[in-house]
C-alpha positions as semicolon CSV with decimal commas, in nm:
position;residue;x (nm);y (nm);z (nm)
1;M;1,924;-1,424;-0,927
2;P;2,034;-1,537;-1,268
3;F;1,828;-1,276;-1,445
4;T;1,454;-1,291;-1,497
5;P;1,340;-1,657;-1,481
6;L;1,357;-1,707;-1,104
7;H;1,198;-1,369;-1,040
8;M;0,894;-1,489;-1,235
9;G;0,807;-1,754;-0,972
10;P;0,670;-1,506;-0,719
11;G;0,503;-1,319;-1,006
12;I;0,314;-1,633;-1,108
13;L;0,194;-1,679;-0,751
14;I;0,082;-1,315;-0,734
15;K;-0,102;-1,360;-1,066
16;A;-0,285;-1,662;-0,921
17;L;-0,390;-1,460;-0,617
18;L;-0,485;-1,136;-0,793
19;Q;-0,603;-1,285;-1,128
20;G;-0,721;-1,000;-1,353
21;S;-0,593;-0,734;-1,115
22;F;-0,232;-0,822;-1,203
23;S;-0,049;-0,840;-1,536
24;L;0,215;-1,110;-1,549
25;M;0,336;-0,967;-1,880
26;V;0,402;-0,622;-1,732
27;F;0,564;-0,787;-1,428
28;G;0,792;-0,990;-1,658
29;W;0,878;-0,686;-1,868
30;T;0,974;-0,504;-1,550
31;Q;1,208;-0,792;-1,457
32;I;1,383;-0,759;-1,793
33;V;1,418;-0,382;-1,761
34;M;1,554;-0,421;-1,406
35;D;1,833;-0,649;-1,524
36;T;1,942;-0,435;-1,820
37;Q;2,211;-0,260;-1,614
38;P;2,369;-0,584;-1,483
39;L;2,359;-0,728;-1,835
40;L;2,539;-0,426;-1,979
41;V;2,800;-0,442;-1,702
42;L;2,858;-0,813;-1,769
43;I;2,893;-0,752;-2,143
44;G;3,112;-0,443;-2,110
45;G;3,310;-0,557;-1,807
46;E;3,285;-0,216;-1,642
47;G;3,053;-0,057;-1,390
48;H;2,865;-0,147;-1,075
49;L;2,684;-0,476;-1,137
50;H;2,381;-0,396;-0,922
51;G;2,395;-0,020;-0,914
52;F;2,124;0,242;-0,923
53;T;1,865;0,014;-1,085
54;H;1,876;-0,213;-0,781
55;T;1,784;0,057;-0,531
56;Y;1,427;0,145;-0,437
57;V;1,473;0,491;-0,591
58;G;1,591;0,332;-0,916
59;A;1,318;0,068;-0,895
60;T;1,057;0,344;-0,870
61;L;1,181;0,503;-1,193
62;I;1,201;0,164;-1,363
63;A;0,846;0,083;-1,250
64;L;0,718;0,405;-1,407
65;F;0,903;0,338;-1,733
66;S;0,799;-0,027;-1,735
67;A;0,436;0,060;-1,667
68;V;0,410;0,297;-1,964
69;S;0,610;0,086;-2,209
70;G;0,483;-0,245;-2,072
71;K;0,117;-0,152;-2,110
72;Y;0,148;-0,098;-2,483
73;L;0,394;-0,383;-2,541
74;S;0,168;-0,625;-2,352
75;E;-0,146;-0,515;-2,534
76;W;0,034;-0,553;-2,867
77;A;0,171;-0,897;-2,767
78;L;-0,175;-1,018;-2,659
79;V;-0,318;-0,923;-2,999
80;L;-0,020;-1,087;-3,169
81;I;-0,049;-1,420;-2,983
82;S;-0,422;-1,431;-3,050
83;N;-0,342;-1,400;-3,423
84;G;-0,536;-1,076;-3,434
85;A;-0,855;-1,245;-3,312
86;Q;-0,868;-1,018;-3,009
87;R;-0,851;-0,658;-3,126
88;G;-0,879;-0,370;-2,886
89;I;-0,725;-0,541;-2,584
90;H;-0,676;-0,291;-2,303
91;I;-0,498;-0,349;-1,974
92;R;-0,624;-0,107;-1,710
93;W;-0,371;0,149;-1,586
94;R;-0,415;0,051;-1,222
95;V;-0,330;-0,310;-1,315
96;V;-0,026;-0,198;-1,513
97;I;0,105;0,031;-1,239
98;L;0,051;-0,225;-0,963
99;S;0,223;-0,497;-1,168
100;A;0,523;-0,280;-1,255
101;F;0,576;-0,165;-0,896
102;I;0,539;-0,515;-0,754
103;G;0,785;-0,629;-1,021
104;S;1,052;-0,370;-0,953
105;Y;1,028;-0,367;-0,573
106;S;1,018;-0,747;-0,542
107;H;1,322;-0,762;-0,770
108;V;1,523;-0,537;-0,539
109;L;1,396;-0,727;-0,234
110;L;1,493;-1,071;-0,369
111;D;1,828;-0,958;-0,506
112;S;1,909;-0,781;-0,177
113;I;1,902;-1,117;-0,001
114;M;2,175;-1,268;-0,216
115;H;2,394;-0,996;-0,373
116;A;2,652;-0,823;-0,152
117;D;2,690;-0,526;-0,388
118;I;2,328;-0,411;-0,355
119;E;2,252;-0,100;-0,154
120;P;1,871;-0,100;-0,175
121;L;1,825;0,217;0,032
122;S;2,089;0,422;-0,151
123;P;2,135;0,721;-0,160
124;F;1,994;0,739;0,194
125;S;2,189;0,447;0,337
126;P;2,453;0,204;0,207
127;A;2,316;-0,070;0,437
128;N;2,168;-0,394;0,311
129;E;2,005;-0,555;0,613
130;L;1,856;-0,836;0,402
131;L;2,187;-0,976;0,277
132;G;2,216;-1,338;0,387
133;L;1,865;-1,349;0,532
134;M;1,842;-1,701;0,389
135;P;2,078;-1,929;0,197
136;V;2,085;-1,866;-0,178
137;E;1,966;-2,221;-0,249
138;A;1,664;-2,166;-0,025
139;L;1,588;-1,837;-0,201
140;H;1,604;-2,007;-0,541
141;S;1,380;-2,288;-0,413
142;L;1,133;-2,033;-0,275
143;C;1,110;-1,868;-0,617
144;I;1,070;-2,198;-0,802
145;Y;0,813;-2,341;-0,560
146;S;0,614;-2,019;-0,557
147;G;0,597;-2,037;-0,936
148;V;0,480;-2,399;-0,930
149;A;0,224;-2,328;-0,657
150;G;0,109;-2,018;-0,844
151;A;0,066;-2,208;-1,171
152;V;-0,137;-2,483;-1,001
153;A;-0,349;-2,228;-0,813
154;Y;-0,403;-2,015;-1,124
155;F;-0,528;-2,304;-1,335
156;A;-0,739;-2,446;-1,050
157;L;-0,903;-2,107;-0,991
158;S;-0,953;-2,058;-1,365
159;Q;-1,136;-2,391;-1,386
160;L;-1,348;-2,304;-1,084
161;I;-1,439;-1,964;-1,227
162;A;-1,522;-2,119;-1,565
163;K;-1,748;-2,378;-1,397
164;R;-1,931;-2,111;-1,199
165;R;-1,995;-1,909;-1,515
166;K;-2,161;-2,211;-1,676
167;M;-2,383;-2,285;-1,374
168;P;-2,737;-2,144;-1,382
169;V;-2,816;-1,902;-1,105
């Protein structure tokens, strides 16, 4: 995947399905943290492009880091984009942890399908049984279409929920 944007498609769909039980901001932050190693390798020209960070062991550590840092960064960003109108925004820890783990594990899963240098089960196995599971173009389309479907579903559900709140019981 060319860094974070395509990974966000499935995240948008998950947000539509889980609504307030999922933080798209923490998920997105996790995508950025996951691709820090490949970015540094591309800039420096040395190292394993999809090394430790693209294993499930590495993804677990990244999820933990992203959960803690992403919670506070996301809360700060939400206050910032509301121009301070919404003080005291808190994202529940279970939402943060779920979002970070879905973010890191889905990242490894998706990248395992298209990158030959990924060993997702390392250090236990060098195998990558998912490599070539589908053509790269199909994988990219899946990510894009899941994002579009997720955006439509999210806004449709938001409208439905808003309507129900206005209806007398």
